[in-house]
Backbone as JSON Lines, residues from 0, in Angstrom:
{"i":0,"aa":"M","n":[-150.33,81.73,137.6],"ca":[-150.85,81.49,136.27],"c":[-150.59,80.04,135.89]}
{"i":1,"aa":"R","n":[-151.58,79.45,135.24],"ca":[-151.44,78.07,134.77],"c":[-151.09,78.08,133.29]}
{"i":2,"aa":"R","n":[-150.03,77.34,132.97],"ca":[-149.58,77.22,131.58],"c":[-149.89,75.8,131.12]}
{"i":3,"aa":"H","n":[-150.68,75.69,130.07],"ca":[-151.08,74.38,129.53],"c":[-150.47,74.19,128.15]}
{"i":4,"aa":"I","n":[-150.12,72.95,127.86],"ca":[-149.54,72.6,126.56],"c":[-150.58,71.85,125.73]}
{"i":5,"aa":"I","n":[-150.64,72.22,124.45],"ca":[-151.4,71.44,123.48],"c":[-150.36,70.91,122.51]}
{"i":6,"aa":"T","n":[-150.36,69.6,122.32],"ca":[-149.38,68.98,121.44],"c":[-150.04,67.92,120.58]}
{"i":7,"aa":"G","n":[-149.25,67.36,119.7],"ca":[-149.7,66.32,118.78],"c":[-148.86,66.42,117.53]}
{"i":8,"aa":"A","n":[-149.0,65.46,116.69],"ca":[-148.21,65.42,115.46],"c":[-148.76,66.39,114.42]}
{"i":9,"aa":"P","n":[-147.95,66.73,113.42],"ca":[-148.44,67.6,112.35],"c":[-149.68,67.01,111.68]}
{"i":10,"aa":"G","n":[-150.66,67.86,111.47],"ca":[-151.89,67.43,110.82],"c":[-152.99,67.02,111.78]}
{"i":11,"aa":"A","n":[-152.77,67.23,113.08],"ca":[-153.78,66.84,114.07],"c":[-154.87,67.89,114.24]}
{"i":12,"aa":"G","n":[-154.61,69.11,113.82],"ca":[-155.61,70.17,113.96],"c":[-155.34,71.12,115.11]}
{"i":13,"aa":"K","n":[-154.13,71.11,115.64],"ca":[-153.79,71.97,116.79],"c":[-154.01,73.45,116.5]}
{"i":14,"aa":"T","n":[-153.56,73.9,115.34],"ca":[-153.65,75.31,115.0],"c":[-155.1,75.78,114.98]}
{"i":15,"aa":"T","n":[-155.97,74.98,114.42],"ca":[-157.39,75.32,114.36],"c":[-158.01,75.33,115.76]}
{"i":16,"aa":"I","n":[-157.63,74.35,116.57],"ca":[-158.13,74.3,117.95],"c":[-157.65,75.52,118.74]}
{"i":17,"aa":"L","n":[-156.38,75.86,118.58],"ca":[-155.84,77.01,119.31],"c":[-156.51,78.32,118.88]}
{"i":18,"aa":"A","n":[-156.81,78.46,117.61],"ca":[-157.52,79.65,117.14],"c":[-158.9,79.74,117.79]}
{"i":19,"aa":"A","n":[-159.57,78.61,117.92],"ca":[-160.89,78.59,118.56],"c":[-160.77,78.91,120.06]}
{"i":20,"aa":"L","n":[-159.73,78.41,120.69],"ca":[-159.52,78.74,122.12],"c":[-159.21,80.22,122.29]}
{"i":21,"aa":"R","n":[-158.45,80.79,121.36],"ca":[-158.17,82.23,121.4],"c":[-159.48,83.0,121.27]}
{"i":22,"aa":"D","n":[-160.36,82.54,120.38],"ca":[-161.67,83.19,120.2],"c":[-162.51,83.12,121.47]}
{"i":23,"aa":"R","n":[-162.25,82.12,122.3],"ca":[-162.97,81.99,123.57],"c":[-162.3,82.79,124.69]}
{"i":24,"aa":"G","n":[-161.25,83.53,124.35],"ca":[-160.62,84.42,125.32],"c":[-159.35,83.91,125.98]}
{"i":25,"aa":"Y","n":[-158.87,82.75,125.58],"ca":[-157.64,82.22,126.17],"c":[-156.41,82.89,125.56]}
{"i":26,"aa":"A","n":[-155.4,83.08,126.39],"ca":[-154.12,83.61,125.92],"c":[-153.35,82.44,125.3]}
{"i":27,"aa":"V","n":[-153.12,82.51,124.01],"ca":[-152.45,81.44,123.27],"c":[-151.04,81.89,122.92]}
{"i":28,"aa":"V","n":[-150.08,81.01,123.15],"ca":[-148.68,81.26,122.79],"c":[-148.35,80.38,121.59]}
{"i":29,"aa":"E","n":[-147.98,81.03,120.5],"ca":[-147.71,80.33,119.24],"c":[-146.49,79.43,119.35]}
{"i":30,"aa":"E","n":[-146.5,78.37,118.55],"ca":[-145.35,77.47,118.52],"c":[-144.19,78.11,117.77]}
{"i":31,"aa":"A","n":[-142.98,77.64,118.07],"ca":[-141.78,78.25,117.51],"c":[-141.27,77.56,116.24]}
{"i":32,"aa":"A","n":[-141.49,76.27,116.11],"ca":[-140.87,75.52,115.01],"c":[-141.28,76.05,113.64]}
{"i":33,"aa":"T","n":[-142.53,76.42,113.47],"ca":[-142.98,76.91,112.16],"c":[-142.26,78.2,111.81]}
{"i":34,"aa":"D","n":[-142.12,79.11,112.77],"ca":[-141.44,80.37,112.5],"c":[-139.97,80.17,112.17]}
{"i":35,"aa":"V","n":[-139.32,79.29,112.91],"ca":[-137.91,78.98,112.63],"c":[-137.8,78.34,111.25]}
{"i":36,"aa":"N","n":[-138.69,77.43,110.96],"ca":[-138.71,76.75,109.67],"c":[-138.86,77.76,108.54]}
{"i":37,"aa":"L","n":[-139.79,78.68,108.67],"ca":[-140.02,79.69,107.63],"c":[-138.81,80.6,107.47]}
{"i":38,"aa":"R","n":[-138.22,81.01,108.58],"ca":[-137.06,81.9,108.52],"c":[-135.89,81.22,107.81]}
{"i":39,"aa":"L","n":[-135.65,79.97,108.14],"ca":[-134.53,79.26,107.52],"c":[-134.82,78.86,106.08]}
{"i":40,"aa":"R","n":[-136.09,78.68,105.76],"ca":[-136.47,78.28,104.41],"c":[-136.39,79.47,103.45]}
{"i":41,"aa":"A","n":[-136.53,80.66,103.96],"ca":[-136.56,81.85,103.11],"c":[-135.41,81.92,102.11]}
{"i":42,"aa":"P","n":[-134.18,81.62,102.5],"ca":[-133.1,81.69,101.51],"c":[-133.12,80.56,100.48]}
{"i":43,"aa":"G","n":[-134.16,79.75,100.45],"ca":[-134.29,78.71,99.45],"c":[-133.85,77.33,99.91]}
{"i":44,"aa":"R","n":[-133.61,77.18,101.19],"ca":[-133.22,75.87,101.71],"c":[-134.45,74.97,101.78]}
{"i":45,"aa":"D","n":[-134.26,73.72,101.47],"ca":[-135.37,72.77,101.54],"c":[-135.35,71.96,102.83]}
{"i":46,"aa":"E","n":[-134.21,71.44,103.21],"ca":[-134.11,70.58,104.39],"c":[-133.54,71.4,105.56]}
{"i":47,"aa":"V","n":[-134.38,72.25,106.11],"ca":[-133.92,73.21,107.13],"c":[-133.45,72.52,108.4]}
{"i":48,"aa":"W","n":[-133.91,71.31,108.67],"ca":[-133.48,70.61,109.88],"c":[-132.0,70.26,109.81]}
{"i":49,"aa":"R","n":[-131.41,70.35,108.63],"ca":[-129.98,70.08,108.48],"c":[-129.12,71.32,108.76]}
{"i":50,"aa":"V","n":[-129.76,72.47,108.89],"ca":[-129.03,73.7,109.18],"c":[-128.5,73.63,110.61]}
{"i":51,"aa":"P","n":[-127.2,73.86,110.8],"ca":[-126.67,73.84,112.18],"c":[-127.43,74.84,113.05]}
{"i":52,"aa":"G","n":[-127.79,74.41,114.23],"ca":[-128.5,75.28,115.16],"c":[-130.01,75.24,115.03]}
{"i":53,"aa":"F","n":[-130.55,74.4,114.15],"ca":[-132.0,74.33,113.93],"c":[-132.75,74.05,115.24]}
{"i":54,"aa":"I","n":[-132.36,73.0,115.95],"ca":[-133.04,72.62,117.19],"c":[-132.88,73.71,118.25]}
{"i":55,"aa":"D","n":[-131.68,74.27,118.35],"ca":[-131.45,75.33,119.34],"c":[-132.26,76.58,119.03]}
{"i":56,"aa":"A","n":[-132.41,76.91,117.76],"ca":[-133.21,78.09,117.38],"c":[-134.66,77.91,117.83]}
{"i":57,"aa":"I","n":[-135.21,76.72,117.65],"ca":[-136.58,76.45,118.1],"c":[-136.65,76.56,119.62]}
{"i":58,"aa":"T","n":[-135.71,75.93,120.29],"ca":[-135.69,75.92,121.75],"c":[-135.61,77.33,122.32]}
{"i":59,"aa":"L","n":[-134.74,78.15,121.78],"ca":[-134.56,79.52,122.29],"c":[-135.78,80.39,122.02]}
{"i":60,"aa":"L","n":[-136.41,80.21,120.85],"ca":[-137.62,80.98,120.56],"c":[-138.77,80.54,121.47]}
{"i":61,"aa":"Q","n":[-138.86,79.24,121.75],"ca":[-139.88,78.78,122.7],"c":[-139.68,79.43,124.07]}
{"i":62,"aa":"R","n":[-138.43,79.44,124.54],"ca":[-138.16,80.03,125.86],"c":[-138.5,81.52,125.86]}
{"i":63,"aa":"E","n":[-138.13,82.22,124.79],"ca":[-138.44,83.64,124.7],"c":[-139.94,83.88,124.78]}
{"i":64,"aa":"R","n":[-140.72,83.09,124.07],"ca":[-142.17,83.25,124.07],"c":[-142.77,82.89,125.42]}
{"i":65,"aa":"E","n":[-142.23,81.86,126.06],"ca":[-142.74,81.45,127.37],"c":[-142.46,82.52,128.43]}
{"i":66,"aa":"Q","n":[-141.38,83.26,128.28],"ca":[-140.96,84.22,129.3],"c":[-141.43,85.65,129.02]}
{"i":67,"aa":"R","n":[-142.18,85.84,127.96],"ca":[-142.72,87.18,127.68],"c":[-143.68,87.59,128.79]}
{"i":68,"aa":"P","n":[-143.66,88.87,129.14],"ca":[-144.62,89.34,130.15],"c":[-146.06,89.15,129.66]}
{"i":69,"aa":"V","n":[-146.93,88.82,130.59],"ca":[-148.35,88.66,130.26],"c":[-149.16,89.62,131.12]}
{"i":70,"aa":"P","n":[-150.31,90.02,130.63],"ca":[-151.15,90.92,131.43],"c":[-151.45,90.29,132.8]}
{"i":71,"aa":"P","n":[-151.49,91.11,133.84],"ca":[-151.69,90.59,135.2],"c":[-152.97,89.76,135.38]}
{"i":72,"aa":"A","n":[-153.99,90.03,134.62],"ca":[-155.27,89.32,134.78],"c":[-155.26,87.95,134.11]}
{"i":73,"aa":"T","n":[-154.19,87.6,133.43],"ca":[-154.13,86.32,132.72],"c":[-153.97,85.18,133.71]}
{"i":74,"aa":"A","n":[-154.98,84.32,133.75],"ca":[-154.94,83.17,134.67],"c":[-154.48,81.9,133.97]}
{"i":75,"aa":"V","n":[-154.71,81.83,132.66],"ca":[-154.39,80.62,131.91],"c":[-153.72,81.01,130.59]}
{"i":76,"aa":"Q","n":[-152.61,80.34,130.3],"ca":[-151.98,80.45,128.99],"c":[-152.02,79.07,128.35]}
{"i":77,"aa":"V","n":[-152.22,79.04,127.04],"ca":[-152.24,77.79,126.31],"c":[-151.1,77.84,125.29]}
{"i":78,"aa":"F","n":[-150.19,76.9,125.41],"ca":[-149.0,76.87,124.56],"c":[-149.15,75.85,123.44]}
{"i":79,"aa":"D","n":[-148.86,76.31,122.24],"ca":[-148.79,75.42,121.08],"c":[-147.39,74.82,121.12]}
{"i":80,"aa":"R","n":[-147.29,73.65,121.74],"ca":[-146.05,72.91,121.88],"c":[-145.18,73.44,123.02]}
{"i":81,"aa":"S","n":[-144.1,72.69,123.29],"ca":[-143.18,73.0,124.38],"c":[-141.81,72.43,124.04]}
{"i":82,"aa":"P","n":[-140.82,72.65,124.91],"ca":[-139.51,72.04,124.67],"c":[-139.55,70.51,124.62]}
{"i":83,"aa":"I","n":[-140.54,69.89,125.24],"ca":[-140.66,68.43,125.16],"c":[-140.98,68.03,123.71]}
{"i":84,"aa":"C","n":[-141.75,68.86,123.02],"ca":[-142.03,68.61,121.6],"c":[-140.76,68.74,120.77]}
{"i":85,"aa":"T","n":[-139.92,69.69,121.13],"ca":[-138.66,69.87,120.41],"c":[-137.75,68.67,120.65]}
{"i":86,"aa":"L","n":[-137.8,68.12,121.84],"ca":[-137.06,66.89,122.14],"c":[-137.57,65.76,121.24]}
{"i":87,"aa":"A","n":[-138.88,65.63,121.12],"ca":[-139.46,64.61,120.24],"c":[-139.04,64.84,118.79]}
{"i":88,"aa":"L","n":[-139.01,66.09,118.37],"ca":[-138.6,66.43,117.01],"c":[-137.15,66.02,116.76]}
{"i":89,"aa":"A","n":[-136.27,66.36,117.69],"ca":[-134.85,66.0,117.53],"c":[-134.7,64.49,117.41]}
{"i":90,"aa":"R","n":[-135.39,63.77,118.27],"ca":[-135.3,62.3,118.23],"c":[-135.87,61.74,116.93]}
{"i":91,"aa":"Y","n":[-137.0,62.27,116.51],"ca":[-137.63,61.81,115.28],"c":[-136.7,62.01,114.08]}
{"i":92,"aa":"L","n":[-136.04,63.18,114.04],"ca":[-135.15,63.51,112.93],"c":[-133.78,62.85,113.05]}
{"i":93,"aa":"G","n":[-133.51,62.21,114.19],"ca":[-132.2,61.6,114.4],"c":[-131.12,62.63,114.67]}
{"i":94,"aa":"L","n":[-131.53,63.8,115.18],"ca":[-130.58,64.86,115.51],"c":[-130.14,64.73,116.97]}
{"i":95,"aa":"P","n":[-128.97,65.22,117.29],"ca":[-128.54,65.15,118.68],"c":[-129.38,66.06,119.57]}
{"i":96,"aa":"V","n":[-129.55,65.63,120.81],"ca":[-130.19,66.49,121.81],"c":[-129.09,67.41,122.3]}
{"i":97,"aa":"T","n":[-129.18,68.66,121.9],"ca":[-128.12,69.62,122.2],"c":[-128.14,70.0,123.68]}
{"i":98,"aa":"P","n":[-127.04,70.55,124.18],"ca":[-127.04,71.04,125.57],"c":[-128.11,72.11,125.81]}
{"i":99,"aa":"V","n":[-128.37,72.94,124.82],"ca":[-129.4,73.97,124.97],"c":[-130.77,73.32,125.17]}
{"i":100,"aa":"L","n":[-131.11,72.35,124.33],"ca":[-132.39,71.66,124.44],"c":[-132.47,70.87,125.74]}
{"i":101,"aa":"A","n":[-131.43,70.11,126.06],"ca":[-131.44,69.32,127.29],"c":[-131.61,70.22,128.5]}
{"i":102,"aa":"G","n":[-130.93,71.36,128.5],"ca":[-131.05,72.3,129.62],"c":[-132.44,72.88,129.74]}
{"i":103,"aa":"E","n":[-133.05,73.17,128.61],"ca":[-134.41,73.74,128.63],"c":[-135.43,72.7,129.09]}
{"i":104,"aa":"V","n":[-135.29,71.46,128.64],"ca":[-136.18,70.39,129.1],"c":[-136.02,70.22,130.61]}
{"i":105,"aa":"D","n":[-134.79,70.2,131.08],"ca":[-134.54,70.08,132.53],"c":[-135.15,71.25,133.29]}
{"i":106,"aa":"R","n":[-134.99,72.47,132.75],"ca":[-135.51,73.67,133.43],"c":[-137.03,73.61,133.56]}
{"i":107,"aa":"V","n":[-137.72,73.34,132.44],"ca":[-139.19,73.4,132.51],"c":[-139.76,72.27,133.35]}
{"i":108,"aa":"T","n":[-139.09,71.12,133.38],"ca":[-139.6,70.03,134.22],"c":[-139.29,70.3,135.69]}
{"i":109,"aa":"A","n":[-138.09,70.79,135.99],"ca":[-137.71,71.06,137.38],"c":[-138.53,72.21,137.97]}
{"i":110,"aa":"E","n":[-138.77,73.24,137.18],"ca":[-139.5,74.41,137.66],"c":[-141.01,74.21,137.63]}
{"i":111,"aa":"G","n":[-141.46,73.17,136.96],"ca":[-142.92,72.98,136.83],"c":[-143.54,74.11,136.02]}
{"i":112,"aa":"T","n":[-142.85,74.53,134.98],"ca":[-143.3,75.66,134.16],"c":[-144.7,75.41,133.6]}
{"i":113,"aa":"Y","n":[-144.95,74.18,133.19],"ca":[-146.23,73.82,132.57],"c":[-147.0,72.88,133.48]}
{"i":114,"aa":"Q","n":[-148.31,72.91,133.33],"ca":[-149.16,71.96,134.03],"c":[-148.75,70.55,133.6]}
{"i":115,"aa":"R","n":[-148.88,69.61,134.51],"ca":[-148.46,68.23,134.22],"c":[-149.43,67.52,133.27]}
{"i":116,"aa":"R","n":[-150.64,68.05,133.16],"ca":[-151.6,67.49,132.21],"c":[-151.42,68.19,130.87]}
{"i":117,"aa":"V","n":[-151.17,67.41,129.82],"ca":[-150.93,67.94,128.49],"c":[-152.05,67.45,127.57]}
{"i":118,"aa":"F","n":[-152.58,68.36,126.76],"ca":[-153.62,68.0,125.81],"c":[-152.96,67.43,124.56]}
{"i":119,"aa":"F","n":[-153.22,66.15,124.32],"ca":[-152.6,65.44,123.2],"c":[-153.63,65.28,122.09]}
{"i":120,"aa":"V","n":[-153.5,66.12,121.07],"ca":[-154.46,66.16,119.96],"c":[-154.11,65.05,118.98]}
{"i":121,"aa":"R","n":[-155.04,64.15,118.79],"ca":[-154.83,62.99,117.92],"c":[-155.04,63.36,116.46]}
{"i":122,"aa":"L","n":[-154.4,62.61,115.61],"ca":[-154.46,62.84,114.17],"c":[-155.89,62.69,113.64]}
{"i":123,"aa":"L","n":[-156.17,63.43,112.59],"ca":[-157.5,63.41,111.97],"c":[-157.64,62.34,110.9]}
{"i":124,"aa":"G","n":[-156.53,61.73,110.49],"ca":[-156.59,60.71,109.45],"c":[-156.0,61.16,108.13]}
{"i":125,"aa":"F","n":[-155.53,62.41,108.08],"ca":[-154.91,62.95,106.87],"c":[-154.0,64.1,107.29]}
{"i":126,"aa":"V","n":[-153.1,64.48,106.4],"ca":[-152.22,65.63,106.63],"c":[-152.31,66.53,105.41]}
{"i":127,"aa":"T","n":[-152.57,67.8,105.64],"ca":[-152.61,68.78,104.56],"c":[-151.26,69.46,104.46]}
{"i":128,"aa":"P","n":[-150.56,69.29,103.35],"ca":[-149.24,69.93,103.21],"c":[-149.36,71.46,103.23]}
{"i":129,"aa":"T","n":[-148.36,72.1,103.79],"ca":[-148.25,73.57,103.79],"c":[-146.84,73.93,103.36]}
{"i":130,"aa":"A","n":[-146.52,75.22,103.43],"ca":[-145.17,75.67,103.06],"c":[-144.1,75.0,103.92]}
{"i":131,"aa":"V","n":[-144.42,74.72,105.17],"ca":[-143.43,74.08,106.05],"c":[-143.8,72.64,106.42]}
{"i":132,"aa":"R","n":[-145.04,72.26,106.26],"ca":[-145.45,70.89,106.61],"c":[-145.38,70.02,105.37]}
{"i":133,"aa":"R","n":[-144.32,69.24,105.32],"ca":[-144.11,68.36,104.16],"c":[-144.03,66.91,104.6]}
{"i":134,"aa":"I","n":[-144.73,66.6,105.64],"ca":[-144.72,65.27,106.23],"c":[-145.92,64.49,105.7]}
{"i":135,"aa":"T","n":[-145.74,63.22,105.46],"ca":[-146.87,62.39,105.03],"c":[-147.67,61.95,106.26]}
{"i":136,"aa":"F","n":[-148.85,61.43,106.01],"ca":[-149.65,60.95,107.12],"c":[-148.93,59.82,107.86]}
{"i":137,"aa":"E","n":[-148.31,58.92,107.12],"ca":[-147.6,57.8,107.75],"c":[-146.45,58.3,108.62]}
{"i":138,"aa":"Q","n":[-145.72,59.31,108.15],"ca":[-144.65,59.89,108.94],"c":[-145.21,60.58,110.18]}
{"i":139,"aa":"S","n":[-146.34,61.22,110.04],"ca":[-146.96,61.9,111.16],"c":[-147.39,60.9,112.24]}
{"i":140,"aa":"V","n":[-147.86,59.74,111.82],"ca":[-148.23,58.68,112.77],"c":[-147.0,58.27,113.59]}
{"i":141,"aa":"A","n":[-145.87,58.1,112.91],"ca":[-144.63,57.74,113.61],"c":[-144.18,58.87,114.54]}
{"i":142,"aa":"F","n":[-144.28,60.1,114.07],"ca":[-143.88,61.27,114.86],"c":[-144.74,61.38,116.12]}
{"i":143,"aa":"E","n":[-146.01,61.03,116.0],"ca":[-146.92,61.06,117.14],"c":[-146.4,60.19,118.29]}
{"i":144,"aa":"R","n":[-145.86,59.03,117.95],"ca":[-145.31,58.12,118.97],"c":[-144.12,58.74,119.69]}
{"i":145,"aa":"F","n":[-143.28,59.47,118.96],"ca":[-142.14,60.15,119.59],"c":[-142.62,61.19,120.59]}
{"i":146,"aa":"H","n":[-143.69,61.91,120.24],"ca":[-144.26,62.91,121.17],"c":[-144.77,62.23,122.44]}
{"i":147,"aa":"E","n":[-145.55,61.19,122.25],"ca":[-146.09,60.46,123.41],"c":[-144.99,59.99,124.33]}
{"i":148,"aa":"Q","n":[-143.98,59.37,123.76],"ca":[-142.89,58.83,124.55],"c":[-142.16,59.93,125.32]}
{"i":149,"aa":"A","n":[-141.87,61.04,124.67],"ca":[-141.13,62.13,125.32],"c":[-141.91,62.71,126.5]}
{"i":150,"aa":"Y","n":[-143.21,62.91,126.32],"ca":[-144.01,63.48,127.42],"c":[-144.14,62.49,128.57]}
{"i":151,"aa":"R","n":[-144.4,61.25,128.28],"ca":[-144.53,60.25,129.35],"c":[-143.22,60.08,130.11]}
{"i":152,"aa":"E","n":[-142.12,60.06,129.38],"ca":[-140.8,59.91,129.98],"c":[-140.49,61.04,130.97]}
{"i":153,"aa":"H","n":[-141.07,62.21,130.74],"ca":[-140.83,63.35,131.62],"c":[-141.97,63.57,132.63]}
{"i":154,"aa":"G","n":[-142.8,62.56,132.8],"ca":[-143.8,62.58,133.86],"c":[-145.07,63.34,133.58]}
{"i":155,"aa":"F","n":[-145.35,63.64,132.34],"ca":[-146.59,64.34,132.01],"c":[-147.72,63.35,131.8]}
{"i":156,"aa":"E","n":[-148.91,63.78,132.13],"ca":[-150.12,62.99,131.91],"c":[-150.77,63.51,130.63]}
{"i":157,"aa":"L","n":[-151.11,62.61,129.73],"ca":[-151.7,63.01,128.45],"c":[-153.21,62.94,128.51]}
{"i":158,"aa":"V","n":[-153.85,64.04,128.2],"ca":[-155.3,64.09,128.05],"c":[-155.58,63.92,126.57]}
{"i":159,"aa":"D","n":[-156.18,62.81,126.22],"ca":[-156.46,62.5,124.83],"c":[-157.52,63.43,124.26]}
{"i":160,"aa":"V","n":[-157.22,64.05,123.14],"ca":[-158.19,64.85,122.4],"c":[-158.38,64.1,121.08]}
{"i":161,"aa":"P","n":[-159.4,63.22,121.04],"ca":[-159.57,62.36,119.86],"c":[-160.03,63.14,118.64]}
{"i":162,"aa":"A","n":[-159.85,62.51,117.48],"ca":[-160.38,63.08,116.25],"c":[-161.87,63.28,116.43]}
{"i":163,"aa":"G","n":[-162.38,64.35,115.9],"ca":[-163.8,64.66,116.02],"c":[-164.06,66.03,115.46]}
{"i":164,"aa":"T","n":[-165.22,66.57,115.75],"ca":[-165.53,67.91,115.25],"c":[-164.7,68.92,116.02]}
{"i":165,"aa":"L","n":[-164.49,70.05,115.4],"ca":[-163.75,71.13,116.06],"c":[-164.45,71.52,117.35]}
{"i":166,"aa":"A","n":[-165.75,71.67,117.31],"ca":[-166.5,72.07,118.5],"c":[-166.31,71.07,119.64]}
{"i":167,"aa":"D","n":[-166.38,69.78,119.34],"ca":[-166.2,68.77,120.38],"c":[-164.81,68.83,120.98]}
{"i":168,"aa":"R","n":[-163.82,69.0,120.13],"ca":[-162.43,69.02,120.61],"c":[-162.18,70.26,121.48]}
{"i":169,"aa":"V","n":[-162.67,71.41,121.02],"ca":[-162.48,72.65,121.77],"c":[-163.25,72.59,123.08]}
{"i":170,"aa":"D","n":[-164.46,72.07,123.06],"ca":[-165.25,71.94,124.3],"c":[-164.54,71.04,125.31]}
{"i":171,"aa":"L","n":[-163.95,69.95,124.84],"ca":[-163.23,69.05,125.72],"c":[-162.09,69.78,126.43]}
{"i":172,"aa":"I","n":[-161.27,70.49,125.66],"ca":[-160.13,71.23,126.23],"c":[-160.63,72.34,127.14]}
{"i":173,"aa":"D","n":[-161.61,73.08,126.68],"ca":[-162.16,74.19,127.46],"c":[-162.68,73.69,128.81]}
{"i":174,"aa":"G","n":[-163.33,72.55,128.81],"ca":[-163.83,71.99,130.07],"c":[-162.71,71.69,131.05]}
{"i":175,"aa":"W","n":[-161.61,71.12,130.56],"ca":[-160.44,70.86,131.41],"c":[-159.82,72.17,131.91]}
{"i":176,"aa":"L","n":[-159.72,73.16,131.02],"ca":[-159.1,74.42,131.4],"c":[-159.9,75.15,132.48]}
{"i":177,"aa":"R","n":[-161.19,74.97,132.47],"ca":[-162.05,75.64,133.46],"c":[-162.12,74.89,134.79]}
{"i":178,"aa":"S","n":[-161.65,73.63,134.8],"ca":[-161.77,72.84,136.05],"c":[-160.64,73.13,137.01]}
């Protein structure tokens, strides 16, 4: 089975692209950070990244989702983010790279868990705030650079998914997935 990563900064349109890929029959694995963020925010916390264990909680949920059994006929899985994204997040936030995160990054790179080609979804030019997305466009631009650096540093090749129509972006990814 081939596991592909779709990444990019908040506000790039990944969620919409992944929904369209799911509609085309691809097995999509949801990202972990939003769920961890929502769970930690529930008790009324605002700056959840300051909660001890925040990075590890994301890392462990990602691993759990990656290791879930999949139907035997599944040839391709598409992941909304990976531990490399969590590494970029920790660096962006100025948080330490924990042993759990470092170990997971080492594991997925050593085992070749994911395809070396990563779909890097570029920003659309704006960010729509949500319950967990409270980043400005300018912050998202900076965060995008952290993602790029982390993936390149670990030997991944970035396939640029430029801003454009949803159909064009999904067709571009779909074409790569079918090749």
